[in-house]
N, C-alpha and C positions, 0 to 999 in steps of 0.2 A: 504493500500500500504506500510506503514511503517513496518508492521509485515512481509509482503512478503520480503522486503529488508533484514530484520534481519535474516530471515530463510535462504536466499541465502548465507549470510555471514557465517552462521553456517555450511552449507554444505561444503564451501571452507575450513574452519578450520579443518573439519574432514579429508578432502583429504590430508592435510599436514602430517598426521601420517603414511601414507603409505611409505614403504621403498624407499629410493632414491639411484639411481645408482651413484657410485663414478665418479667424474669428472676427475680423473687421466687418461690421455690418454693411458698410458701404460696398466693400468688395463682394460680399455675399449677395447684395442686391444687384450688383452688376452681373454676376454670373447667372442669376435667375433671369435677368432682363435679356441677356444674350440669346436665351432660348426663345424669346418672343420677338426677335428682330423682324421676322417675316410679317408679323401682325402690323407693326408700325409701318413697314414698307407698303403693305396692302392699303392701309389707310391713306398714305401719301399718294399712291397711284390713283385711288378713288378721287382724292382732292384735285389732282392734276386732270383727271378725266372730266370732272365737272367744269373746270376752267376751259378745257379744249372745246367743250360743247358750245361755249359762248362764241367761238369763232364761226360756228355754223349759223349764227343769227342772220336772217335775211336783211339785205340792204345795210350791212354794217359799214360804218364810215372808217376811213383810214386812221383817224384819231382813236376811235374805239378799238380797232385792231391793234394799234400800237400799245395801248394800255393793257389789253389782254395778253399780248406777247410779253410785256414787262412782268406781269404776274407769273407767267410760265417761266420766264428767266429766273425770277426769284425762287421759284420752286425747284428748278433744275440745277442752279449754279453750284451747289454743294452735293448734288445727288447724281446727275449724269451730265458731265461737262459738254459732251458732244451735242446733246439735245439743247442745252442752254445756248451754245454757240449758234445753233440753227435759228432760234427765235430772236437772238440779238441781231444777227445778220439781216433777218427780215425787218426788224425795227429800223436798222440803219438805212435800208432801202426805202422804207416808208418815210423816214425823216427827210431823206434826200428829195423824194418826190414832192413832199409838202414844203420844201425849202425852209425847214425848221432847224436852224443852226444849233439851238440848245439840245434838241432831241438827237441831232446828229452826233454831237460831241458826247452826249450821255451814252449813246449806243456804242460809240468807239471805246470809251473808257470801260464800259461793262465788258466789251469784247476783249480788251486787254487783260482784265482781271481773270477772264476764262482762259486766255492763252497762257497765263502764268500757271494756273492749276494744271493745264494740259501739257506743260513743259515746252510750249511753243514760244520760247524767249525771243528769238529773232523777229518773229511776226509782231510780238508785243512791243519791242523796242522801236521797230520801224513805225508802227502806228502811233506810238506816243510822240515820236519826233515829228510826225506829220500834223500834230495838233497845235494850233495857235491859241494860246491861253489869254490873249488880249480880250478884255471886256468879259472875262469869265466871272459868273457869280461865285460866291464863296463855297457853296455846296458842290459846285463842279470842280473847283480848285482842290477841295478835300479829296474827291475821287482821283483827280489827276496826281496829286502828290502821293496819295496812298498807293496808287498803281506803281509809280516809280520805286517807292519804298519796298513794296512787296517783291517787285521784279528783281531788284538787286539783292534783296535778302535771300530769295529762293536761289538765284543764280550763283550766289557765293558758296552754296553748299557743294562739297566735293569738287572744288574748282582750284586750280593752281594759283589763281589770283584772288583767293578768298578775301584777304585783308582789304584789297583795293575796292572790291564790290561791296563789302560790308560797310566801308566808310562812306561810299556813295549812298547806300541805303540809309545810313544815319543822317546824312545831309538832307535827304528828302524827308526824313522823319521830322527834322527840325523845321523844315518848311511847312509840313503838315501841322505841327503844333502851333505855328504862327497864325494859321487861318481857322483853327478849330475854336469853338466856344469853350473857354476854360472851365465852365461849369458843367459841360457835357461829360457823359460817361466815356465817350470816344476819346476825348482829350485826356482824361485821367488814365485810361488804359494805355494809351501811347506814351504818356509821360512816365508811367510806371515802368514800361519797357525800357525807356531811356535810363531811368534810375538803375534798373537791373543791369544794363550794359556797363554802367559806371560803378557797379558793385556797391551801390547804396541800397543794400538788400532790405534793411529794416524799413526805410521810407517807402520803398516799392511795395513791400509786403503790407504795410499799414493801409496804403491806398487801395490795393486789391481786396484786402479783407473787408474794408469798409464798403466797397461796392458790392462784394459778394454777399455780405450780410443783409444788404437792402434788396437783393434779388431773391424773390420768393419762389417763383415758378422755375421749372427746368428749361430755360430758354437757351438759345445758341450763345447769347452773351454770357450766361453763367458758365457755359462750357469753356469759353475763351478765358474768363477770369480764373476758373479753377485750374486750367492748364498752365496759365502764367504763374499762378501761386505754386503749383507743383514744381515748376522749373526753378523758382527761387529756393524752395526747400531742398531741391536737388543740389544747388550750390552750397547750401548750408549743411548738407549731409544728413538731413532728417528723413530717414527712409520711410517711417510709418506715415508721416503727413504727406510725403511725396506720393506714396501709394494711394492714400485717401483722396487727394485732390485729382490725381490722374483718373481714378475710378469715377469720381464725381463728374469730371468732364466727359468721360466716356458714356456715362449714363445719359447725360443731356444730349450727346451726339446720337445715341440710339433712339431716344424718344423723338428727336427732331429729324431723324433719318438723314443725318449728315454723313455722307460717305467719304468726303474729302476731310479726313481728320488725322490728328497726330497723337491724340491722347492714348488710344488703345495700343499703338505701337510702343509708345514710351512706357506704358504700364507693363507690357510684355517684357521689356528689357529689364526693368527693376525686379519683376517677379522671378525672372531667370537668374539674376544676380543673387537673389536671396534664397535660391534653391527650390522655389515653387514651380517646378518644371511643367507639371500638368496644366496648371492655370496659365502659365506663360504661353504654352503651346496653343491653348484655346484662344487667348487674346491675339497672338500674332497671326493665327489662321483667320480670325475675324477681320483683323486689319488688312490682310492681304486681299481677302474677298472684297472689302469695301473699296480699296484702292483700284483694283482691276475693274470693278463695276462702274466706278466713277470715271475711269480713264485718267486718274491723277498720276501722271508719269513720275513726278518727284516722289510722291508717297510710295508708289510701286517700287521705285528704285531703293528707297530707304528700307522698306520692309524686306526686300530681296536680300539685303546685306545681312540681316540678322535672322531671317527665317531658317536658313539651312543650319545655323548653329543651334537654335532652339529645337528644330525638328530632330537633329542628331541626338541631342540630349534626351528628347522625349522618347525616341526609339530605343535608346540605351536604357531608359527608365523602364520601358515596357518589357524589354528583354530581362532586366534584373527582376522585375516582378514575376515574370514567368518562371525564372529560376527559383525564386522564393516560393512560388506556388507549388512547384515540383517538390521542393523540400518539405513544404507543408503537407502535401499528400503522403509523402513517405512517413512523416511523423504521425499522421492520422492513421495510417496502416499499422504502425507500431502500437499506437494507442488502442486500436481495435483488438489487437492480440491481448494487450493488458486488460481490456474490458472483458474479454471472454474469461480470463483468469479471475477477474473480479466477480463475475456472475457466479462462477463455481464456488468462490469463497462465500458469497452472499447466501447461496443455497444452503451451505453447511451452517451458516450462522442462523438461518431461519429455523432449522431444526432445533438449534439450541434455544432460540427465542420461544418456541412452542413449549419447551420444558419450563422455561422461566415463567410463562403465562400462568401455568397451573399454580405455581408458587404465589404469583401475584393475586390470584383469585382469593386465596385464603387471607392474604394481606388486606384485600379490599373489604372483606367482611369486618375485619377489625377497624378499618377506616370509617365504615358506615356508623359504627358505634361512636367514633370521635366526631362525626358530622353532627350528631345530635347536640353535642356540647357547643359546637361552633354556631348552631342556630341562634343561640342567645346573643352571641357576639354580632351576628349579622343584623339582629334586631336593633342593637345599639348603633350600628353603622347606618341603618335606615333613618334613625333619629337625626344623625349628623347630616345625612342627605337632605332631610326636611329643612334643616337650618340653612344649608347651602341654597336650597330652592328659594327660601325667603330672600336671601341676599341677592340672588339672580333677579328676583322680581323688582327689588329696589333699583338695581342697575338698569333694568328695562324701563322703569319709570323715569330714570335720569335721561335715558336716550330719547324718550318721548318728549321730555321738556326741551331738550336741544332741538329736536325736530320742529317743535312749536315756535322756537325763536327764529329758526331758519325761515319758516313760513312767514313769520312777521316781517323779516328782512326783505323777503320777496314782495310782500304786499307793499312795503315802503317804496321799493323800486317802482312798482306799478303806479303808486301815488305820484312819484316824481315825474313819470312819463305823462300822466294826466295833467299835471301842472304845466309841463312844457307844452303840451298840446293846447291847453287853455291860453298860455302866454303867446303861442304862435298865432292862435285865432285872433287874439287881441291886436297883435301886430298887423295881421292881414286886414283887420277891420280899419285900423288907423291908416294903412296904406291905401285901401279902397276909398276911404273918405278924404284922402289927400291931406290928412292932418300931419304934415311932415315934421313940424316942430315937435309935436308930442311924440311922434314915432322916433325921431332922432334922440329926444331926451330919454325915452325908454330904452333904446338900444345902447346909449352911452352909459346909462346907469348900471352900476355893478351891485347895487344893493340887494336885488333879488338873488343873484348868484351867491353873494356872500352869506345871505340869510339861509339859503338852501344848503350851502356847504356846511355852515355852522350846525344846522339841524341834522344834516346827514352824519356829521362826525359825532354829535351828541347821541344820536340813535345807535350808531355803530358802537360807541364806547359802552352804552348801557347794555346792549345785547351781548357784546363780547364779554363784559364782566359778569353777566348772568351765567354765561357758558363757562367762564373760567374765573370764578370770584377771587381766587388767590393769585391771580396772574402777576400783579404788581409786586407782591411780597416775594413770590418765587423768582421773578425776574431779577429783583434787587439782590437776591441771595447769590446770583451768578456774577455780580459785579464786586469790585473792590469796595470796601466799606465807605471810603471817602468819596467815591464816585456814584453812589446809589442815588436814584431819583427821588426827590421830595416834591410831591404834587402841591399845587396851590389850593387854597380853599375852593370848594365846589368844582375842582378840576378832577375828572375821572382818569383821563390819559393825556400825556403830552405828545408832541410829534414823534420823539424817539420811541416811546412805548407803543404808539399807534403803528409805527412801521413794523415793529417786531410782533405786534398783535396780528398783523396781516401775514407775516411769515409763519406764525403759529397756525394760522388757518390754511397754510399750504401755498400762499402766494409769495413765491421767493424771487420772482423776476423783478429787477429794479424798475424796468420800464412800466410794468403793470402797477407797481406800488406808486410810482410817480404820477401816473394817470389818475389814480384814485385820490391821492392827496394834493394834486395840483402843484407838484414840484417838478424840477427837472430830474432826469435820471442820474446826472452827476451829483446833484444835491443828496438824493437818496443814498447813492453809493458812499458819499462822504459821511452821512449820518451813520450808516451801518459800520463803516470802518472805524469811526470815532468811538462808537459804543463797544465794538470788539476790543479796541485798545484798552478799555476800562475793565475788561473781564478778569474775574478772579480764577477762571478756569482756562485751559489752553484755548487760544484764539481760534484755532481751526475746528475745535469742537463746540464753540459757543452757540452757533445757530442750531446745530443738531440737538443741543441740550434745551434750547428754547422750545423746539418742537415737542419736547417731552413734558412741558409744563401742563399740569392738569390731567395727564394721562392716568388711567387706572393702573395701580401697581399691585402686583401679586407676589407673595413670597414663594 
């Protein structure tokens, strides 16, 4: 039996060598999403098909055809570059026929951007040189400088004159920054790229993180921001965040059906470097399929450089797993032999157990006699259970009280809504009656807001202290004695106590607390930091201990 035990341990140790899936939730989401790529592709094809139907509208004007082609270009430009080129060329012909110079230049610049994706650099540079930028509006200059910037940036890859073309790209980037609106996201992204090139990584990262935090949906812009952030973390050597942001960018690319992408290829490289060969192979395979589908020559070339390396490691990994599987089968066979031996051993033991059962029968007779004595003890335990039942009833009653106060708070919210509706109706009435002076006076007055806020905070304090009557005392016990809060007469809670009352209710986000208390998020953060500095307990445990105030304690 001892040998059998050691053999089982050996089998478990072998199973540990098999690859493990990354626990990063973003990566796990990406791997699941990769299986649904075709669904997003079908949705995009349906959207394109609906737009194409518009081209069949009877008596369609050239202007309308131009706008429809422009929509198709936007759908195709990062999806299938050849199709995008076709519709842009049609628009160029329409613009020429209408003698519309702005549309003509717009079409040419769109065509250049597609030539860059398709690797047609000579065609792109020739077309750019043919464009006269005199009297260009700023939005066309943005396209013009961006095309030059992208062209030289792409062309500098794998080129013996990399530094020369990279410098040209930077010069056009500076020109692009000079015409962009400094408050626009486009300006901030390009400026962050400039800071990145200058190795001002902290400043670049702060700009990109700020933009990314304001981006809620999985848009193409979010993919660009996440990819740029990942590149910064790559320079900083932060592998985990590098993976996270490449994966975030790849998720956005899949959802937006962006076939001309770089994030999946970059993620494959870092996964390969960290030993996640299976996942790296899945990512590089997906990247290769996208690049070939889009006919993005640069991306195809980049992927082709790393694909054989990852593929070789993947095949080697499969062969190793096959060898391990063969070893596993041999061990299972050996285990089967030991199992047969164990069955024989168990059979003999069963005979011995049958003999012992007879002895146990007589022992059970004696135990039955003891059970009678135990019955009285059980009755005593039942009495204890009755007491516990009463305690549980009291706890249930306490919960009902809390629910009642929560209902009161919801009714109060409803009352505020009704007040606002009534106030809105009053303003509407003043506006309809053109009593503008009275209307302006009412709008300018803050008395109603101040009164309502004061009433709201008083109601909140009353309700909260009914729920947690000892909150102030228990909160002060967490602070250094000299720094404890002493409330003014008739004051239930002050600002600091109200902030941590909200945290006790589970509202830990500073922005949400700031919205409720009508302070800025920075002010709330400062209050929280200042109070934590007064803590008599470890600062990092302070807020978690606040969350335990008023909780039912059991020994």
